[in-house]
C-alpha positions as CSV (number, residue, x, y, z in Angstrom):
1,X,-13.5,-11.9,-7.0
2,X,-13.5,-12.9,-3.2
3,X,-14.0,-15.7,-1.1
4,X,-16.6,-17.1,0.6
5,X,-14.5,-16.7,3.7
6,X,-13.6,-13.0,2.7
7,X,-17.2,-11.9,2.2
8,X,-18.5,-13.2,5.2
9,X,-15.2,-11.3,7.2
10,X,-17.1,-7.8,5.4
11,X,-20.0,-9.2,6.1
12,X,-19.0,-8.8,10.2
13,X,-17.9,-5.2,9.7
14,X,-21.6,-4.2,9.4
15,X,-22.0,0.0,9.7
16,X,-21.5,2.3,12.9
17,X,-24.4,4.9,12.8
18,X,-21.7,7.2,12.7
19,X,-20.1,6.7,10.0
20,X,-18.1,4.4,7.8
21,X,-14.8,3.6,10.1
22,X,-13.0,0.7,10.7
23,X,-9.8,-0.3,12.7
24,X,-7.8,-1.3,9.6
25,X,-7.0,-4.9,10.1
26,X,-4.8,-6.6,8.3
27,X,-7.2,-8.9,6.7
28,X,-9.0,-6.0,5.8
29,X,-6.1,-4.2,4.1
30,X,-5.6,-7.7,2.3
31,X,-9.1,-7.3,0.8
32,X,-8.6,-3.2,-0.2
33,X,-5.4,-4.2,-2.0
34,X,-7.0,-7.2,-3.6
35,X,-10.3,-5.2,-4.8
36,X,-8.4,-2.4,-5.7
37,X,-5.8,-4.3,-7.7
38,X,-8.6,-5.9,-9.7
39,X,-10.2,-2.8,-10.3
40,X,-13.5,-3.8,-8.3
41,X,-13.1,-1.3,-5.9
42,X,-11.3,2.2,-5.2
43,X,-10.1,3.0,-2.0
44,X,-9.0,5.5,0.6
45,X,-7.7,4.9,4.0
46,X,-6.9,7.4,6.3
47,X,-4.3,7.0,9.4
48,X,-3.9,9.9,12.1
49,X,-1.0,8.7,13.9
50,X,1.5,9.1,11.6
51,X,-1.0,11.1,9.7
52,X,-0.8,9.6,6.2
53,X,-3.4,8.9,3.8
54,X,-3.2,6.2,1.2
55,X,-5.6,5.5,-1.8
56,X,-6.0,3.1,-5.0
57,X,-6.4,3.9,-8.4
58,X,-7.7,2.5,-11.2
59,X,-4.8,1.3,-13.6
60,X,-3.0,0.0,-11.0
61,X,-1.0,2.7,-9.3
62,X,-0.6,3.3,-5.6
63,X,-0.1,6.8,-4.0
64,X,0.8,7.5,-0.6
65,X,0.8,10.8,1.0
């Protein structure tokens, strides 16, 4: 589903010891949308300023609170 370049980008993210939190760079957002749209990944994105939660739902629905 993902290109070699996209897989390499994800591999560089790694996992932090205190949880799974990543700065939302444009490239990561594109990957989340692509994987969610293909129903390969359910994703939730939390923002703190301004406060917002985005999540994707299978069935190609996108919700924003």
